[in-house]
N, C-alpha and C positions, 0 to 999 in steps of 0.2 A: 503494500499499499502506500502511496506516496504520502511524503508526510509537509505539513501545516505549515507554511512560510508567512512569516510576517514582512507584509510590504508596506511601500509608501506610495500611496496613489497620488501622482500631479501632474501640472503638465510640462511640457517639455521645457520648457525657457528655466525651470527650476532643476534641471537635471545635475549641472556643476554644484548649484549651492547643496543639492541633498548627498551629492557624492561626496562634497570636501565635509559636509557634518559629520557621516558615516566615518569617512577616513580617520579624523581626528579623534573619532572616541572607535578605531578596532572595530568593528561592525559590519564593513564589506562581505556580502554572500561571497563565499568562495564556489559556489554552485550553481548558480543560478543569475542569470545577466539581466540589465536592464532590459525587458520590457514592452514595445509599442502596445498601446491598448487604444480604442474608440477618439477618448478622450485626452488622453494623455499618456503619460509611460508608468509601470512600474516599477519601484526600484525594490529588490529584496533584500533584507536585512539578516542578519546570522548571528546569534549569541547573546538577544534581549529579548526581553518580552515583552507582549501588545503594550503594555502601562508602559514599561522604561524607553520606547521609540515614541510615544506621546509625550512624554515627559522630554526628551531629548529634542521633540521638533518642536515643542511649547517656547521651550528654552533661549530657543534665535528668534522667534518673534515674527514666524511668518506666518502667513494666511489661510483666511479657510477655503482653500482652493486647495491645499494640501491632504490629505485622510490617508489617517494610519490605519491597517487594515490587516486579517491575512487571508491565504487561498491556498487553493492545493498546490502542489508543489507541478503538476502538471500541467498548469496553466501560465509555468513563468519559461524563459528558452535557457537551457544549461548551456552552461560555461562553455565556447567552443575550443577545442583542441586539436591542432592542424595535422592530418592526418591517425593511425593507429595510436591506441594507447602510447604511454611511455609505460615501460614495463616500472619506475620505482613508484608511478601512479597508480598503476593498473591493478593492483597485489601480484605479481605475478609469482613472488617468494610465496606470497600464502599460497596461493592454488599450488607451486611447485613443494610445501610444506607438506599439503593435503593429499597429492597423488602420492608421495614419498610414504607417510603412514597406511595406505590403501595398499602398501606393496610393491610400487612401481622401483624399479634398479633405477642407480643414478644415470644408466646413461638412457631409460627411459624417459626420468625426469627430463635433462641435458635435450632433448629431443624435442621438448612440449615447445609448440610456439611461443616465444617471446610479445608478441603483440596482435592485440587484438580489434574489433571495432562490437559494439554493440549496439544494434538495432530492436527495438522494441523489444522482446522477449527472445530475442535468436543471436547470438553468438557466433562471429565472425574470424576465424583464426586465419593468421598469414602463415602459412606454411614456409617451411625450409628445406630451401630449393634441395631435391633429392632424400631428405628426409623423411620418413614415416614416423607419423605420432600412433602410441601402440593404443592399438582397439578395444578399448577400455571406457564407451562413451559412459555408461551412470557415473562411474567415477570419476570424469571431467564434467559432468551436468551436476556433482554434488560437490565438486571442487569450486566452481564459479557460483552454487546458491548456498554457500556457508557461510557463516553468521559474520557482519562485517564486509563484505562482498557483495554479492547482490542479492535476490530473491524470488526473481522469477523466469531467470532463464528457462526453456526446455525444450531449446533446438537448439544445434550447433552444427555451423558448417564450415568448411575450410577451403579456401580458397587457393589453388592449383599456380594459378597464372595472372597475365595481366589484361585487364578489362582493353579489348581489340572490338573492330572493326563500325562498321559507319552507324549500328545500331545500337553498340556499347552493352554488350551482354557480358555480364561474367563468367569466369570460369571456376567453380563450385562443385565439391563431391558433397554429398550429407553425411554427416558424422555419425550425427544419433538419427538412426531409422525410426520409419513409423509415425515421424509426427509432419505436420503444416509447416512448411518455409517462410507463409504469408506471415508476415506481423502488420503491425500500427507503428508506426515511430515517429512522437511527438516532437518538435522542434519549434522554439518561438512561438508555441502555441500553438502551432501549424501541425493538421494530423497527415501524416503520406503514407498508406498504404499499398504496399508492394510484397513482391515475391522475391527474397533476396539471394533466391538461387537464378532467378529471372530476369533481373532489373539493377541496372548500376543504382548507387545510390552515392553520391562522393562527401564523404564527412570534412572535406577539406575546403568546398565551398561552401561551409556552413556560415563565415562571416562575410559572405557575397548575399547570400539568401537573407540576413538579419541586415545590411545596408538596403537589400531594396526595400526591404519594411518601412523602413526611417525617411528615406529619399523624402524631400523636404517639395513636394509637390506643390506650388500655387493651381494649376486650372484645375476646371472643375468640366467631368465631364465628358474624360478624355475616353476615345476609342483604342484600346492599345492591341496590341500582334506580337503574341509570343512564336517566333517559329521555330523556337526547337525546345519544347515545352515539358517533353519528359514525364514527370509524374506530376508537373507542378511547384517544381524550384525553384522558380521566379514568382510565375504567377500567380500562385495562391497566398505566399506572403504581400504583393502586392495589391490583390482584390480586396485582399483580410484586414489589412490596417489603412485604406487610401479608399472606404467605401462612398465617401465626397468627390472625390478627382476620377473615380474610373466608375465612365459610364458601360462599359461593353468592353470584354474584355478576349480574344478569339484563340485560343489555344492552338496550336496545328501540332502535333506529335506524329512523327512517322513510323514509330515501331510499334507496330499492332499490341505488345504486350505491355508497353510502357502506356500504349493508349487505354487499354483496361481497364489500366489503375488510377489514371487518371480522370478517368470519367467517376469512377469510386470515392476519389478523394476530392473532386469537385463537391457530389454531393454530401460526404462527411464532415466540408468545414461551411457546408451552407454555403455554400456559393453558385447558386443554380443558376440562380437570375442575374448572373454578372458576369462569370467567365463559362464558355462553348469552345467548348474540344472538339476540334476536325480532323479528322486519321486522315495521311497521307502526307506527299512532298509539299514542301513549304513555294516550290516553282513551280505546284503545278494544282495544287484546290485552292481557296480563300479569295480567287478571284474576284467575286465581290465586293472585297474590302480593298482593293486595289486603290489607292490615292485613297484613302477613308483614316488611316494611323495617323493618331497625333504621338503615339512611343511604340517604340518597336523594341523588342527585346531579341537579343542574338546572342544565346549562351549554348554556345557549341563547337565546340574544339577536333579536331585541328586547323580545320581548313575551312572556317569562317570565312573567306575573306572571296571565295567560290560563291558566297551567296550573299551580298552585295547588292546588285543588280537587281536581286529580289526583292528585299530590301528597301531598294527605292521607287520600285512599285507599289508599295504599300504606302510609302507615305504621302502625307493629304497635301497635294498642292495649295501651292501660297498661301504657306502656314509655316511655324517654325516647328521641325518634329524630332523629338529627342530619341536620341536610338544609344543603348546600350549593347557596345559591342566586346563580346568575349575574343580572345586573340591570343596567341604568343610571341613573345619578343624576347629581344636581349637587354638590359640594362640601361646598355646604350642609344635602345630605341627605345623606352619609355616615352611618352608623349606625342609622338615622331611618326610611329610605324603605323598605328591607326588612321591619324589624320590622311599619309600617302596612302594608303590601300584606299582608300572613299577618294578621294582627290584621284587618281590612276582610274576607275571607275566610270567617276564621273566624267571629267576629259574627253573620252571615247562615248559618251553620248550623245546624240544628234540635239542639237538647241538645249543643250543642258539647262535647268531652272536654277539649279540648286549651288549655294555651296556651304560650307562646311566648318565649324570648328570643334575644337575640344572645351569642354565645361569642367570634368573634371578623370581623373585618371587613378586606377588602383589595381597594388598586386595583389591577388586574390594568392596566389600559393606561387611556390617552385613546381615544376614543372621534370626538369629536367637539371642536369649542369648546364648553368647558366642560363636556361630556357626558365623564361616566366611566363607564369598564367594572370592575364592579366586586362581589366576591364576598362575601356573607354567610354564615358559617356557624352557622346556627341550630339548635336546640335546642326542641323540643317536649316537654312533659312534663304528667301527667295535671293536669285541672283540681283535683281533687280526691285 
């Protein structure tokens, strides 16, 4: 059962004041992140009771727009760790000690994968190349469900290779047999249902999913096109936390399996009146929205450049259009490569009506040695 967490509910403009207050009193939450909600944010607190936090807030004279309350931890965004769990933080020593107590030999314990990710009630282990894990799934389940680690793990998978191909399908083996590999993973108050064995979910993009939820949108009634929607990685938080800004979001996904779960996730998050899934290649489908989009999401790697021309077809004519362009680049290309990509395509267009500029730039994560996954927030604007 998820714990109850004391939170401070406040408008976004008070975030810095509240964070400084919590830092000064050593009660910032280490487990939960500041979480957007419709009318502001929830700032989680640790180590203090509801009454103590109320006294703390009143002591600095902040106004009645700030409320101290409690919520379930399920309603809060978890602190994001890039990449698989750090062994020192993940309980690896605890797991290995437990396996030793179950009679595993030192070499069998040493061969146990040192990294994993937890999705909902499923653990995905990252195998060591050429090393087999002892075939004792009940021991491993019990190790993860021991007190002080987790309590709800029911299935364990082992990832055997890297995710490849245009449809981004993971390569995994089921270690615990006879159980479903579907789960519901909650991140930043957004529910993602998927099959861990059939669909990719990147924890390293968690910070970008949160950033999308917190974008300072200023316009209302936007038509948004997500060209590579997947499970709804970026579409769902954008629609959920910007109900006044997003009028309609066209969620395009080519992978039939991902599309199946996207449809379910729209319902799970109560966004059926805003998010409209479309199955197919974004270069071929949803053509009725050509010239209609105020905002375009391009969350795909590695060959996003190949889809710029399609994105331009969706862009609303004679208007300013925001594009969130994910791409790979080296450090010296930060803030320049995305602009170069778009200008290359625009220059080839007959009677090109657009100019493009960079509004913001974010390094999402390391992708390969000296290569980074980045997102450039661009704006198209009329040439005349």
